[in-house]
All heavy atoms as an XYZ file, in Angstrom:
979
protein
N      53.359    -32.227     20.365
C      53.814    -30.942     19.866
C      52.636    -29.969     19.839
O      51.504    -30.380     19.724
C      54.409    -31.097     18.480
C      55.679    -31.895     18.463
S      56.529    -31.660     16.895
C      57.896    -32.728     17.173
N      52.943    -28.708     19.900
C      51.909    -27.680     19.975
C      51.568    -27.130     18.597
O      52.377    -27.158     17.676
C      52.378    -26.545     20.879
N      50.367    -26.612     18.484
C      49.921    -25.932     17.269
C      50.492    -24.514     17.241
O      50.859    -23.958     18.267
C      48.387    -25.860     17.241
C      47.708    -27.207     17.075
C      47.934    -27.811     15.698
O      47.885    -27.080     14.699
O      48.174    -29.031     15.644
N      50.508    -23.931     16.070
C      50.985    -22.555     15.921
C      50.054    -21.588     16.637
O      48.837    -21.712     16.558
C      51.034    -22.193     14.430
O      51.291    -20.815     14.277
N      50.652    -20.641     17.343
C      49.861    -19.605     18.002
C      49.901    -18.296     17.219
O      49.360    -17.295     17.668
C      50.363    -19.387     19.427
C      50.074    -20.561     20.329
C      50.410    -20.248     21.760
C      50.052    -21.417     22.645
N      50.315    -21.132     24.053
N      50.531    -18.302     16.052
C      50.594    -17.066     15.270
C      49.727    -17.118     14.022
O      49.644    -16.154     13.283
C      52.040    -16.698     14.874
C      52.643    -17.724     13.919
C      52.900    -16.465     16.094
C      53.881    -17.235     13.211
N      49.052    -18.248     13.786
C      48.251    -18.407     12.573
C      47.245    -17.271     12.397
O      47.077    -16.758     11.298
C      47.552    -19.758     12.576
N      46.589    -16.873     13.458
C      45.579    -15.814     13.380
C      46.032    -14.508     14.006
O      45.249    -13.579     14.164
C      44.286    -16.285     14.060
C      43.694    -17.496     13.368
O      43.730    -17.541     12.123
O      43.207    -18.401     14.069
N      47.300    -14.428     14.360
C      47.843    -13.241     15.005
C      48.261    -12.224     13.948
O      48.829    -12.582     12.920
C      49.060    -13.646     15.842
C      49.688    -12.603     16.753
C      48.720    -12.207     17.853
C      50.954    -13.173     17.368
N      47.964    -10.971     14.196
C      48.418     -9.909     13.298
C      49.845     -9.555     13.714
O      50.069     -9.006     14.792
C      47.501     -8.665     13.372
C      48.037     -7.562     12.483
C      46.074     -9.036     12.988
N      50.807     -9.911     12.865
C      52.208     -9.661     13.173
C      52.641     -8.313     12.602
O      52.131     -7.873     11.568
C      53.078    -10.772     12.581
C      52.819    -12.179     13.114
C      53.644    -13.188     12.331
C      53.126    -12.266     14.588
N      53.571     -7.679     13.261
C      54.107     -6.408     12.775
C      54.791     -6.631     11.435
O      55.468     -7.635     11.230
C      55.096     -5.838     13.783
N      54.607     -5.721     10.524
C      55.204     -5.807      9.190
C      56.499     -5.014      9.151
O      56.503     -3.816      8.908
C      54.225     -5.265      8.134
C      53.005     -6.109      7.933
C      53.302     -7.438      7.252
O      54.252     -7.510      6.437
O      52.582     -8.407      7.543
N      57.595     -5.692      9.443
C      58.922     -5.073      9.356
C      59.865     -6.076      8.746
O      59.784     -7.263      9.027
C      59.443     -4.672     10.738
C      58.656     -3.508     11.322
C      59.371     -2.773     12.400
N      60.627     -2.212     11.971
C      61.629     -1.948     12.800
N      61.514     -2.212     14.066
N      62.746     -1.424     12.361
N      60.756     -5.599      7.935
C      61.754     -6.478      7.336
C      62.912     -6.653      8.303
O      63.307     -5.725      9.005
C      62.258     -5.894      6.011
C      61.212     -5.874      4.955
N      60.887     -6.981      4.213
C      60.408     -4.879      4.510
C      59.937     -6.677      3.358
N      59.616     -5.406      3.526
N      63.468     -7.844      8.306
C      64.600     -8.143      9.172
C      65.777     -7.216      8.870
O      66.484     -6.773      9.774
C      65.010     -9.609      9.011
C      66.011    -10.188      9.990
C      65.611     -9.929     11.435
C      66.181    -11.677      9.751
N      65.959     -6.867      7.600
C      67.055     -5.959      7.232
C      66.868     -4.584      7.883
O      67.839     -3.961      8.314
C      67.149     -5.821      5.714
O      65.926     -5.343      5.177
N      65.626     -4.128      7.976
C      65.360     -2.845      8.636
C      65.679     -2.919     10.127
O      66.221     -1.976     10.704
C      63.902     -2.428      8.450
C      63.556     -2.107      7.006
O      64.466     -1.726      6.239
O      62.376     -2.256      6.646
N      65.358     -4.042     10.731
C      65.640     -4.219     12.155
C      67.151     -4.275     12.377
O      67.666     -3.667     13.324
C      64.925     -5.467     12.698
C      63.403     -5.292     12.584
C      65.317     -5.736     14.151
C      62.605     -6.550     12.833
N      67.875     -4.973     11.485
C      69.334     -5.000     11.603
C      69.902     -3.582     11.511
O      70.797     -3.218     12.268
C      69.956     -5.881     10.508
C      70.013     -7.341     10.879
C      70.886     -8.160      9.960
O      70.378     -8.855      9.088
N      72.191     -8.098     10.153
N      69.367     -2.782     10.602
C      69.848     -1.401     10.469
C      69.519     -0.569     11.711
O      70.322      0.255     12.144
C      69.252     -0.755      9.217
C      69.869     -1.254      7.935
C      69.351     -0.479      6.715
N      69.727     -1.165      5.508
C      68.950     -2.022      4.834
N      67.718     -2.270      5.252
N      69.372     -2.620      3.749
N      68.330     -0.780     12.291
C      67.955     -0.056     13.515
C      68.902     -0.395     14.667
O      69.332      0.488     15.410
C      66.521     -0.392     13.933
C      65.474      0.229     13.025
O      65.830      1.102     12.190
O      64.295     -0.167     13.139
N      69.226     -1.669     14.805
C      70.148     -2.093     15.856
C      71.527     -1.488     15.600
O      72.183     -0.997     16.523
C      70.212     -3.636     15.960
C      71.368     -4.088     16.837
C      68.889     -4.179     16.493
N      71.952     -1.498     14.338
C      73.248     -0.920     14.002
C      73.296      0.571     14.320
O      74.272      1.065     14.878
C      73.574     -1.165     12.524
C      75.016     -0.841     12.195
O      75.918     -1.453     12.809
O      75.246      0.039     11.341
N      72.214      1.285     13.994
C      72.155      2.714     14.302
C      72.222      2.944     15.813
O      72.882      3.885     16.278
C      70.883      3.327     13.721
N      71.565      2.089     16.569
C      71.600      2.224     18.023
C      73.016      1.983     18.556
O      73.539      2.788     19.322
C      70.611      1.252     18.681
C      70.732      1.243     20.177
C      70.221      2.295     20.940
C      71.395      0.213     20.833
C      70.364      2.313     22.311
C      71.539      0.218     22.215
C      71.024      1.275     22.946
O      71.185      1.296     24.305
N      73.635      0.881     18.152
C      74.944      0.501     18.685
C      76.037      1.484     18.251
O      76.901      1.863     19.050
C      75.321     -0.938     18.267
C      74.376     -1.956     18.904
C      76.778     -1.255     18.604
C      74.435     -2.049     20.409
N      76.009      1.906     17.009
C      77.100      2.739     16.490
C      77.050      4.183     16.976
O      77.971      4.942     16.707
C      77.146      2.693     14.951
O      75.890      3.128     14.415
C      77.474      1.290     14.452
N      76.026      4.545     17.716
C      76.009      5.888     18.300
C      76.950      5.988     19.504
O      77.260      7.070     19.970
C      74.586      6.293     18.689
C      74.053      5.549     19.899
C      72.658      5.984     20.292
O      72.337      7.179     20.258
N      71.829      5.025     20.676
N      77.422      4.842     19.995
C      78.307      4.804     21.149
C      79.736      4.527     20.723
O      79.983      3.729     19.822
C      77.845      3.724     22.137
C      76.418      3.889     22.585
C      75.436      3.019     22.154
C      76.062      4.945     23.418
C      74.112      3.189     22.556
C      74.746      5.121     23.823
C      73.769      4.245     23.388
N      80.691      5.173     21.366
C      82.107      4.984     21.043
C      82.535      3.529     21.190
O      83.373      3.053     20.438
C      82.980      5.865     21.939
C      82.895      7.331     21.625
C      83.805      8.126     22.551
C      83.688      9.612     22.265
N      84.548     10.402     23.154
N      81.954      2.839     22.166
C      82.362      1.456     22.427
C      81.968      0.503     21.294
O      82.627     -0.501     21.068
C      81.758      0.946     23.749
C      82.288      1.648     24.971
C      81.618      3.003     25.232
O      80.697      3.392     24.467
O      82.022      3.676     26.188
N      80.885      0.795     20.597
C      80.440     -0.049     19.491
C      80.032     -1.444     19.946
O      79.584     -1.640     21.065
N      80.215     -2.392     19.038
C      79.816     -3.773     19.317
C      80.806     -4.450     20.254
O      82.000     -4.198     20.192
C      79.734     -4.576     18.011
C      78.574     -4.179     17.134
C      78.760     -3.372     16.021
C      77.288     -4.611     17.417
C      77.704     -3.003     15.214
C      76.215     -4.250     16.614
C      76.428     -3.445     15.515
O      75.369     -3.083     14.721
N      80.283     -5.340     21.093
C      81.139     -6.166     21.944
C      81.907     -7.155     21.078
O      81.536     -7.420     19.929
C      80.304     -6.958     22.959
C      79.659     -6.113     24.031
C      78.371     -6.392     24.453
C      80.326     -5.061     24.626
C      77.767     -5.640     25.447
C      79.736     -4.300     25.618
C      78.451     -4.595     26.029
N      82.930     -7.754     21.635
C      83.694     -8.787     20.939
C      82.802    -10.022     20.748
O      81.818    -10.197     21.481
C      84.930     -9.173     21.749
O      84.538     -9.903     22.902
N      83.154    -10.889     19.789
C      82.362    -12.104     19.600
C      82.245    -12.951     20.873
O      81.162    -13.472     21.170
C      83.120    -12.861     18.501
C      83.785    -11.776     17.719
C      84.187    -10.744     18.754
N      83.322    -13.085     21.629
C      83.248    -13.881     22.859
C      82.325    -13.237     23.887
O      81.574    -13.928     24.582
C      84.642    -14.098     23.438
C      85.526    -15.068     22.647
C      86.926    -15.128     23.255
C      84.907    -16.454     22.599
N      82.381    -11.917     24.000
C      81.500    -11.222     24.938
C      80.042    -11.369     24.507
O      79.154    -11.564     25.345
C      81.883     -9.746     25.039
N      79.789    -11.307     23.194
C      78.408    -11.470     22.720
C      77.909    -12.886     22.931
O      76.737    -13.094     23.258
C      78.278    -11.045     21.268
C      78.148     -9.540     21.148
S      77.571     -9.014     19.565
C      79.120     -8.868     18.728
N      78.783    -13.859     22.755
C      78.388    -15.239     23.014
C      78.047    -15.411     24.491
O      77.064    -16.084     24.835
C      79.499    -16.201     22.597
C      79.158    -17.680     22.687
C      77.916    -18.025     21.872
C      80.349    -18.511     22.235
N      78.824    -14.801     25.366
C      78.522    -14.847     26.797
C      77.181    -14.171     27.081
O      76.361    -14.679     27.864
C      79.640    -14.183     27.598
N      76.939    -13.019     26.438
C      75.656    -12.319     26.612
C      74.499    -13.158     26.103
O      73.428    -13.209     26.714
C      75.657    -10.978     25.866
C      76.554     -9.899     26.397
C      75.941     -9.021     27.482
N      74.514     -8.802     27.448
C      73.875     -7.850     26.756
N      74.536     -6.998     26.010
N      72.570     -7.730     26.820
N      74.695    -13.821     24.958
C      73.651    -14.676     24.392
C      73.328    -15.825     25.349
O      72.161    -16.154     25.588
C      74.083    -15.214     23.029
C      73.077    -16.067     22.275
C      71.777    -15.308     22.021
C      73.685    -16.539     20.958
N      74.359    -16.408     25.935
C      74.175    -17.485     26.898
C      73.427    -16.983     28.128
O      72.522    -17.647     28.645
C      75.544    -18.073     27.298
O      76.202    -18.523     26.112
C      75.400    -19.215     28.271
N      73.790    -15.783     28.586
C      73.112    -15.169     29.731
C      71.633    -14.947     29.431
O      70.762    -15.296     30.239
C      73.792    -13.837     30.045
C      73.148    -13.035     31.135
C      73.777    -11.648     31.275
O      74.937    -11.457     30.871
O      73.087    -10.753     31.788
N      71.347    -14.391     28.268
C      69.953    -14.120     27.894
C      69.167    -15.411     27.689
O      67.992    -15.490     28.042
C      69.873    -13.240     26.644
C      70.439    -11.834     26.822
C      69.739    -11.011     27.895
O      68.627    -11.366     28.341
O      70.312     -9.984     28.307
N      69.813    -16.437     27.131
C      69.146    -17.734     26.968
C      68.802    -18.320     28.344
O      67.733    -18.915     28.522
C      70.024    -18.698     26.180
N      69.667    -18.108     29.311
C      69.387    -18.554     30.671
C      68.196    -17.825     31.277
O      67.358    -18.428     31.958
N      68.099    -16.524     31.014
C      66.957    -15.749     31.513
C      65.668    -16.200     30.834
O      64.614    -16.271     31.477
C      67.211    -14.260     31.313
C      68.312    -13.739     32.219
C      68.667    -12.285     31.970
O      67.899    -11.574     31.286
O      69.730    -11.856     32.451
N      65.747    -16.528     29.550
C      64.590    -17.064     28.839
C      64.180    -18.406     29.441
O      62.994    -18.657     29.684
C      64.904    -17.214     27.343
C      63.865    -17.921     26.486
C      62.531    -17.178     26.512
C      64.380    -18.067     25.052
N      65.165    -19.257     29.705
C      64.881    -20.565     30.303
C      64.191    -20.400     31.654
O      63.255    -21.145     31.987
C      66.175    -21.361     30.456
N      64.628    -19.430     32.415
C      64.022    -19.174     33.725
C      62.551    -18.780     33.580
O      61.686    -19.271     34.310
C      64.811    -18.072     34.439
C      64.334    -17.769     35.829
C      65.270    -16.735     36.467
N      64.821    -16.350     37.765
C      65.082    -17.016     38.874
N      65.808    -18.108     38.836
N      64.635    -16.592     40.037
N      62.256    -17.906     32.614
C      60.863    -17.496     32.393
C      60.004    -18.660     31.907
O      58.857    -18.806     32.331
C      60.799    -16.332     31.389
C      61.341    -15.027     31.927
C      60.626    -14.562     33.182
O      59.376    -14.615     33.246
O      61.326    -14.144     34.128
N      60.552    -19.483     31.015
C      59.810    -20.652     30.525
C      59.551    -21.612     31.683
O      58.447    -22.153     31.823
C      60.574    -21.349     29.374
C      59.943    -22.694     29.027
C      60.606    -20.448     28.139
N      60.549    -21.791     32.537
C      60.386    -22.670     33.694
C      59.319    -22.140     34.644
O      58.524    -22.905     35.185
C      61.720    -22.836     34.424
C      61.678    -23.942     35.457
O      60.959    -24.918     35.320
N      62.468    -23.783     36.501
N      59.277    -20.824     34.820
C      58.248    -20.244     35.693
C      56.854    -20.426     35.104
O      55.900    -20.686     35.832
C      58.503    -18.754     35.928
C      59.650    -18.482     36.844
N      59.847    -19.131     38.038
C      60.683    -17.614     36.737
C      60.933    -18.680     38.625
N      61.470    -17.761     37.848
N      56.742    -20.305     33.797
C      55.421    -20.396     33.162
C      54.960    -21.841     32.983
O      53.797    -22.153     33.214
C      55.431    -19.690     31.807
C      54.072    -19.677     31.144
C      54.015    -18.778     29.949
C      52.606    -18.787     29.367
N      52.458    -17.837     28.288
N      55.855    -22.727     32.562
C      55.451    -24.086     32.222
C      56.009    -25.150     33.166
O      55.553    -26.285     33.133
C      55.896    -24.426     30.792
C      55.257    -23.535     29.768
C      55.998    -22.540     29.140
C      53.919    -23.670     29.423
C      55.413    -21.716     28.191
C      53.335    -22.851     28.488
C      54.089    -21.877     27.872
O      53.511    -21.059     26.936
N      56.987    -24.786     33.942
C      57.628    -25.755     34.822
C      57.003    -25.800     36.199
O      55.923    -25.264     36.442
N      57.724    -26.412     37.085
C      57.209    -26.624     38.429
C      57.762    -25.625     39.434
O      57.576    -25.779     40.637
C      57.553    -28.057     38.861
C      56.829    -29.072     38.011
C      57.611    -30.346     37.792
O      58.640    -30.555     38.445
O      57.168    -31.125     36.938
N      58.458    -24.608     38.946
C      59.081    -23.644     39.840
C      58.398    -22.281     39.684
O      58.713    -21.514     38.784
C      60.568    -23.518     39.510
C      61.304    -22.602     40.451
C      62.758    -22.499     40.077
C      63.444    -21.508     40.977
N      64.757    -21.150     40.510
N      57.479    -21.958     40.575
C      56.820    -20.648     40.484
C      57.772    -19.523     40.882
O      58.760    -19.750     41.582
C      55.660    -20.760     41.467
C      56.094    -21.796     42.449
C      56.991    -22.745     41.703
N      57.449    -18.348     40.427
C      58.252    -17.175     40.809
C      58.040    -16.847     42.277
O      56.986    -17.085     42.841
C      57.821    -15.952     39.984
C      58.398    -15.923     38.623
C      58.148    -14.572     37.987
C      58.865    -14.549     36.666
N      58.835    -13.269     36.034
N      59.074    -16.249     42.854
C      58.944    -15.717     44.211
C      58.095    -14.455     44.127
O      58.049    -13.789     43.096
C      60.320    -15.379     44.778
C      61.225    -16.576     44.941
C      62.604    -16.124     45.407
C      63.579    -17.272     45.363
N      64.951    -16.823     45.617
N      57.461    -14.114     45.214
C      56.573    -12.947     45.233
C      57.314    -11.658     44.894
O      56.741    -10.743     44.295
C      55.905    -12.831     46.597
N      58.597    -11.558     45.242
C      59.346    -10.324     45.021
C      60.138    -10.328     43.702
O      60.877     -9.387     43.439
C      60.273    -10.051     46.197
C      61.328    -11.137     46.385
O      61.139    -12.257     45.874
O      62.337    -10.858     47.050
N      59.972    -11.354     42.859
C      60.708    -11.401     41.594
C      60.075    -10.499     40.550
O      58.858    -10.344     40.501
C      60.759    -12.838     41.061
C      61.820    -13.672     41.710
C      61.986    -15.002     41.013
O      61.265    -15.935     41.377
O      62.841    -15.086     40.112
N      60.918     -9.925     39.707
C      60.450     -9.040     38.640
C      59.528     -9.788     37.694
O      59.677    -10.988     37.465
C      61.646     -8.485     37.868
N      58.574     -9.061     37.144
C      57.595     -9.650     36.233
C      58.112     -9.571     34.796
O      57.619     -8.797     33.988
C      56.253     -8.934     36.375
C      55.152     -9.643     35.615
O      55.277    -10.867     35.392
O      54.167     -8.980     35.241
N      59.161    -10.347     34.491
C      59.659    -10.428     33.121
C      58.749    -11.353     32.342
O      57.927    -12.049     32.916
C      61.095    -10.960     33.102
C      62.065     -9.987     33.738
O      61.793     -8.799     33.823
N      63.178    -10.498     34.208
N      58.907    -11.369     31.043
C      58.053    -12.223     30.239
C      58.882    -12.972     29.214
O      60.003    -12.578     28.893
C      56.995    -11.383     29.524
O      57.610    -10.565     28.542
N      58.320    -14.045     28.703
C      58.969    -14.798     27.642
C      59.180    -13.881     26.434
O      60.236    -13.914     25.804
C      58.143    -16.049     27.288
C      58.189    -17.044     28.458
C      58.643    -16.697     26.010
C      57.278    -18.242     28.306
N      58.202    -13.031     26.151
C      58.320    -12.095     25.022
C      59.543    -11.194     25.165
O      60.331    -11.043     24.223
C      57.054    -11.243     24.914
C      57.128    -10.204     23.816
C      55.906     -9.293     23.775
O      55.126     -9.261     24.757
O      55.758     -8.605     22.757
N      59.716    -10.605     26.339
C      60.858     -9.710     26.552
C      62.178    -10.462     26.500
O      63.165     -9.965     25.945
C      60.716     -8.971     27.883
C      59.650     -7.892     27.872
S      59.952     -6.596     26.638
C      61.433     -5.860     27.297
N      62.206    -11.651     27.063
C      63.452    -12.428     27.040
C      63.791    -12.877     25.623
O      64.963    -12.876     25.231
C      63.374    -13.613     28.005
C      63.239    -13.216     29.465
C      64.312    -12.270     29.982
O      65.428    -12.212     29.414
O      64.055    -11.563     30.968
N      62.787    -13.255     24.826
C      63.042    -13.567     23.420
C      63.540    -12.336     22.680
O      64.423    -12.425     21.821
C      61.777    -14.112     22.742
C      61.445    -15.561     23.026
C      60.048    -15.898     22.503
C      62.478    -16.491     22.409
N      63.003    -11.172     23.017
C      63.479     -9.923     22.433
C      64.941     -9.670     22.768
O      65.716     -9.237     21.907
N      65.330     -9.952     24.003
C      66.733     -9.790     24.404
C      67.642    -10.738     23.633
O      68.717    -10.350     23.170
C      66.895    -10.044     25.907
C      66.315     -8.928     26.770
O      66.066     -7.823     26.250
O      66.115     -9.173     27.975
N      67.204    -11.994     23.474
C      67.982    -12.972     22.705
C      68.124    -12.502     21.261
O      69.227    -12.518     20.692
C      67.333    -14.376     22.772
C      67.946    -15.316     21.753
C      67.453    -14.956     24.181
N      67.020    -12.045     20.677
C      67.053    -11.579     19.290
C      67.978    -10.370     19.135
O      68.732    -10.280     18.165
C      65.643    -11.241     18.809
C      65.516    -10.758     17.364
C      66.069    -11.783     16.379
C      64.064    -10.429     17.058
N      67.947     -9.461     20.098
C      68.807     -8.283     20.037
C      70.280     -8.688     19.988
O      71.051     -8.160     19.189
C      68.540     -7.358     21.240
C      69.378     -6.121     21.227
C      69.033     -5.047     20.427
C      70.514     -6.025     22.022
C      69.820     -3.891     20.412
C      71.299     -4.881     22.018
C      70.949     -3.811     21.202
N      70.666     -9.633     20.826
C      72.060    -10.079     20.836
C      72.403    -10.780     19.524
O      73.492    -10.576     18.974
C      72.341    -10.997     22.052
C      72.074    -10.261     23.366
C      73.772    -11.529     21.998
C      72.890     -9.009     23.581
N      71.487    -11.590     19.005
C      71.727    -12.252     17.714
C      71.904    -11.201     16.618
O      72.803    -11.309     15.773
C      70.589    -13.240     17.381
C      70.670    -13.728     15.944
C      70.608    -14.424     18.340
N      71.078    -10.165     16.634
C      71.195     -9.084     15.650
C      72.540     -8.371     15.791
O      73.206     -8.085     14.787
C      70.042     -8.090     15.813
C      68.675     -8.598     15.373
C      67.569     -7.788     16.041
C      68.536     -8.565     13.870
N      72.947     -8.096     17.015
C      74.245     -7.456     17.242
C      75.384     -8.336     16.731
O      76.310     -7.850     16.069
C      74.451     -7.175     18.734
S      73.464     -5.830     19.391
N      75.308     -9.614     17.025
C      76.346    -10.555     16.596
C      76.425    -10.575     15.071
O      77.512    -10.483     14.477
C      76.023    -11.949     17.139
C      77.219    -12.810     17.415
C      77.242    -13.630     18.527
C      78.305    -12.842     16.567
C      78.329    -14.445     18.799
C      79.398    -13.652     16.824
C      79.410    -14.454     17.933
N      75.277    -10.674     14.416
C      75.239    -10.694     12.953
C      75.799     -9.398     12.375
O      76.591     -9.422     11.425
C      73.815    -10.926     12.464
N      75.409     -8.276     12.945
C      75.898     -6.988     12.447
C      77.411     -6.881     12.584
O      78.097     -6.430     11.666
C      75.224     -5.834     13.190
C      73.791     -5.633     12.775
O      73.291     -6.272     11.849
N      73.103     -4.752     13.467
N      77.927     -7.279     13.731
C      79.374     -7.191     13.947
C      80.135     -8.049     12.949
O      81.199     -7.694     12.482
C      79.727     -7.641     15.363
C      81.198     -7.388     15.672
C      81.638     -8.044     16.952
N      82.972     -7.636     17.327
C      84.088     -8.043     16.718
N      84.025     -8.841     15.679
N      85.267     -7.623     17.134
N      79.546     -9.203     12.600
C      80.198    -10.130     11.682
C      79.843     -9.870     10.221
O      80.348    -10.548      9.332
C      79.823    -11.574     12.049
C      80.306    -11.989     13.431
C      81.821    -11.918     13.550
O      82.523    -12.508     12.705
O      82.314    -11.248     14.490
N      78.973     -8.870      9.960
C      78.585     -8.549      8.593
C      77.707     -9.614      7.952
O      77.804     -9.873      6.750
N      76.842    -10.221      8.744
C      75.966    -11.287      8.259
C      74.572    -10.738      7.999
O      73.975    -10.109      8.873
C      75.910    -12.445      9.283
C      77.289    -13.091      9.403
C      74.841    -13.468      8.906
C      77.425    -14.064     10.546
N      74.068    -10.979      6.810
C      72.699    -10.624      6.436
C      71.798    -11.731      6.982
O      71.794    -12.847      6.459
C      72.602    -10.524      4.917
C      71.201    -10.231      4.402
O      70.227    -10.343      5.178
O      71.076     -9.914      3.208
N      71.042    -11.435      8.029
C      70.227    -12.461      8.663
C      69.068    -12.929      7.788
O      68.614    -14.063      7.930
C      69.714    -11.983     10.022
C      70.744    -12.030     11.140
C      70.181    -11.419     12.425
C      71.216    -13.446     11.401
N      68.591    -12.085      6.888
C      67.547    -12.536      5.969
C      68.094    -13.649      5.091
O      67.463    -14.695      4.926
C      67.023    -11.373      5.107
O      66.469    -10.375      5.977
C      65.959    -11.834      4.128
N      69.277    -13.444      4.558
C      69.908    -14.488      3.738
C      70.195    -15.728      4.584
O      69.984    -16.857      4.135
C      71.196    -13.958      3.115
C      71.932    -14.969      2.279
C      72.911    -14.304      1.323
N      73.948    -15.179      0.848
C      73.769    -16.267      0.092
N      72.555    -16.606     -0.269
N      74.777    -17.008     -0.307
N      70.661    -15.521      5.793
C      70.978    -16.653      6.673
C      69.736    -17.500      6.949
O      69.790    -18.731      6.857
C      71.596    -16.155      7.977
N      68.606    -16.854      7.276
C      67.405    -17.634      7.594
C      66.846    -18.293      6.345
O      66.316    -19.408      6.407
C      66.343    -16.792      8.339
C      65.274    -17.693      8.986
C      65.671    -15.780      7.440
C      65.764    -18.588     10.071
N      66.972    -17.639      5.193
C      66.532    -18.274      3.947
C      67.335    -19.539      3.679
O      66.786    -20.567      3.275
C      66.652    -17.300      2.773
C      65.593    -16.223      2.789
C      65.839    -15.117      1.767
O      66.928    -15.062      1.153
O      64.917    -14.297      1.588
N      68.634    -19.483      3.905
C      69.486    -20.663      3.705
C      69.133    -21.778      4.684
O      69.107    -22.952      4.328
C      70.954    -20.266      3.825
C      71.404    -19.354      2.685
C      72.832    -18.929      2.815
N      73.685    -20.109      2.575
C      74.943    -20.185      2.958
N      75.514    -19.185      3.606
N      75.657    -21.264      2.698
N      68.859    -21.403      5.930
C      68.499    -22.402      6.943
C      67.147    -23.041      6.614
O      66.985    -24.263      6.725
C      68.496    -21.780      8.357
C      67.849    -22.705      9.373
C      69.915    -21.432      8.775
N      66.178    -22.239      6.207
C      64.871    -22.791      5.846
C      64.983    -23.736      4.648
O      64.318    -24.774      4.603
C      63.868    -21.668      5.569
C      63.418    -20.890      6.805
C      62.580    -19.677      6.395
C      62.651    -21.777      7.774
N      65.829    -23.377      3.685
C      66.067    -24.267      2.543
C      66.693    -25.579      3.025
O      66.294    -26.672      2.586
C      66.960    -23.595      1.500
C      67.309    -24.485      0.361
N      66.398    -24.802     -0.629
C      68.446    -25.156      0.064
C      66.978    -25.635     -1.491
N      68.225    -25.854     -1.089
N      67.644    -25.482      3.917
C      68.298    -26.675      4.464
C      67.270    -27.578      5.143
O      67.227    -28.776      4.885
C      69.390    -26.268      5.466
C      70.048    -27.447      6.177
C      71.079    -26.997      7.188
C      70.424    -26.417      8.412
N      71.357    -26.103      9.491
N      66.425    -26.992      5.992
C      65.408    -27.791      6.670
C      64.399    -28.365      5.679
O      63.960    -29.500      5.811
C      64.667    -26.976      7.735
C      65.492    -26.678      8.954
C      65.324    -25.485      9.637
C      66.428    -27.575      9.430
C      66.067    -25.201     10.770
C      67.181    -27.298     10.566
C      66.999    -26.105     11.236
N      64.034    -27.553      4.680
C      63.056    -27.986      3.686
C      63.525    -29.142      2.829
O      62.717    -29.939      2.344
N      64.815    -29.243      2.634
C      65.338    -30.352      1.836
C      65.785    -31.505      2.714
O      65.388    -32.644      2.501
C      66.498    -29.882      0.936
O      67.499    -29.245      1.733
C      66.012    -28.910     -0.118
N      66.564    -31.239      3.718
C      67.084    -32.299      4.579
C      65.974    -33.013      5.340
O      65.985    -34.228      5.508
C      68.091    -31.706      5.575
C      68.732    -32.743      6.493
C      69.531    -32.106      7.582
N      68.637    -31.442      8.533
C      69.052    -30.638      9.492
N      70.323    -30.343      9.622
N      68.192    -30.083     10.322
N      65.000    -32.239      5.825
C      63.940    -32.805      6.657
C      62.597    -32.902      5.933
O      61.555    -32.998      6.568
C      63.758    -31.951      7.920
C      64.992    -31.959      8.807
O      65.819    -32.874      8.668
O      65.128    -31.044      9.639
N      62.631    -32.889      4.596
C      61.394    -32.877      3.814
C      60.452    -34.026      4.173
O      59.234    -33.848      4.200
C      61.712    -32.905      2.321
N      60.988    -35.194      4.456
C      60.155    -36.356      4.772
C      60.299    -36.821      6.213
O      59.899    -37.922      6.559
C      60.507    -37.504      3.815
C      60.228    -37.132      2.374
O      59.184    -36.497      2.118
O      61.068    -37.448      1.510
N      60.857    -35.982      7.041
C      61.112    -36.371      8.427
C      59.859    -36.343      9.292
O      59.691    -37.143     10.193
C      62.169    -35.450      9.023
C      62.566    -35.815     10.423
C      63.705    -34.949     10.894
N      64.138    -35.371     12.211
C      65.106    -34.809     12.864
N      65.777    -33.811     12.330
N      65.450    -35.228     14.067
N      58.987    -35.389      9.038
C      57.804    -35.180      9.869
C      56.547    -35.521      9.078
O      56.519    -35.415      7.861
C      57.739    -33.730     10.363
C      59.013    -33.315     11.026
C      59.973    -32.507     10.506
C      59.484    -33.717     12.314
N      61.004    -32.370     11.396
C      60.737    -33.106     12.519
C      58.972    -34.530     13.318
C      61.470    -33.276     13.681
C      59.707    -34.707     14.475
C      60.940    -34.079     14.651
N      55.486    -35.857      9.793
C      54.211    -36.175      9.168
C      53.520    -34.875      8.782
O      53.228    -34.043      9.639
C      53.312    -36.968     10.145
O      54.051    -38.090     10.621
C      52.044    -37.419      9.463
N      53.271    -34.718      7.488
C      52.636    -33.482      7.009
C      51.133    -33.530      7.240
O      50.510    -34.581      7.148
C      52.945    -33.287      5.530
C      54.411    -33.045      5.292
C      54.639    -32.197      4.083
C      56.055    -31.716      4.119
N      56.914    -32.065      3.133
N      50.587    -32.361      7.537
C      49.134    -32.237      7.652
C      48.554    -32.320      6.265
O      49.110    -31.805      5.308
C      48.757    -30.902      8.286
C      49.174    -30.750      9.714
C      48.751    -29.392     10.225
C      49.174    -29.197     11.649
N      48.765    -27.874     12.146
N      47.407    -32.933      6.151
C      46.729    -33.017      4.858
C      45.812    -31.804      4.700
O      45.151    -31.374      5.639
C      45.920    -34.304      4.761
C      46.779    -35.519      4.823
N      47.582    -35.912      3.765
C      47.015    -36.415      5.805
C      48.244    -37.000      4.101
N      47.926    -37.325      5.344
N      45.813    -31.238      3.513
C      44.962    -30.084      3.243
C      44.081    -30.412      2.061
O      44.345    -31.325      1.279
C      45.796    -28.830      2.926
O      46.550    -29.089      1.742
C      46.723    -28.485      4.069
N      43.006    -29.637      1.923
C      42.085    -29.830      0.814
C      42.523    -29.072     -0.431
O      41.899    -29.198     -1.483
C      40.681    -29.367      1.206
C      40.100    -30.237      2.314
O      40.554    -31.390      2.451
O      39.213    -29.773      3.034
N      43.566    -28.267     -0.332
C      44.002    -27.471     -1.477
C      44.859    -28.334     -2.400
O      45.640    -29.148     -1.927
C      44.793    -26.238     -1.030
O      45.886    -26.668     -0.239
C      43.918    -25.292     -0.222
N      44.706    -28.147     -3.698
C      45.498    -28.951     -4.653
C      46.949    -28.565     -4.655
O      47.357    -27.537     -4.290
C      44.848    -28.667     -6.001
C      43.945    -27.488     -5.823
C      43.748    -27.290     -4.342
């Protein structure tokens, strides 16, 4: 397994709720509004496939063709996140609450599943 690459990275300080509101403001400016749940699931699957393609190009054995667009894992993850945000907004789901619940689930269900790193802090 890999070590964290964000430990020393300066991350942007934005709340997930603010990002959900920004996405909502963007989508609701159009008459069409949010796609149906099935259409969003199809879009999510499409974007996950594009992410898989970028990961395969970077870490797999299939290099990009010379004429292929220079997409990145970062942009494809952004596309996946955008669709997840749209899906949550359409369904009225607070993603901050959702991730807190999931982290609690992992913290309790998998509390002893993995070998913890030892630290010098009490």
